[in-house]
N, C-alpha and C positions, 0 to 999 in steps of 0.2 A: 443874753438870754435867748437861747434857741429852743423853740418848741418843735417837736416832731409832729407832723400832721399825718394821721393814719388815713391812708387811702383805701377804701373798701375794695375788695376783689369783686369785679363786675363781670358778668357773662351774659351772652345772648340766651334766649330760650333754648336753642339747640345745644349750646355748650353746657348750660345748666342741666339739661336732660342727660347729657353724656356723663357729667360729673356725678350726678345723684343716681342715675339709673332709672329715673322716673320718666313717664310719658311726657312728651312736649305739650300735649293738650292740658294735662294736669297743671304743669308749671304755668302755662299761659292763663289758665283760670285763676290761679293764685295771684298772678300779676294784675289781671283785670279786676279782681275783687279787692285789691289792695291788702291782701293777707301777708304779702312779703314786700319789702322795699324794692321799688323799681324806679328807673328813669327811662323816659321815652326819648330816644335819640333818632330823630327822623321817623322812619316807619318801624324801627326796631325797639323792643323793650330790653333794657339791660337790667339784669337781676342781681341784687346784692347776694352773692353766694353764701356768705357767712350768716346773713339773716335768714336765708332759705333753710340752711341746715339747722339753725336755732329753732325755726318754726316746726320743722319736721321732728326734731327731738322733743319739743314741747308736746306735740300731738301724741307721740309714743308714750310719754310720761302720763298724760291724761288717760290714755287707754289702759295703761297698767294700773293706775289708781282706780279706774272704774271696775276692772276685773277683781282687784283686791277688795273693794267695797262690796261687790256682789257676792263674795264668799260668805259674808255675814248674813245674807238673806236665807231664811229657812223656808222650806217647802211647807205649805199649809195643806193638810189633807182633810 
């Protein structure tokens, strides 16, 4: 019985910024506030790139739901 261990794709903050096109500062804040999975290796944070992308997609879905729900709001005169 051989089980495959999935190794997550990890990247430094600079590499994650290049992959996603986001600012390094924003990714660093996500890491420091534990909004994305990270590992501290020495002085560097390694970001789980797949979890970062999941987080960003979830944020976009929440914004879209908010916009759709605000369409039901009617102006009171």
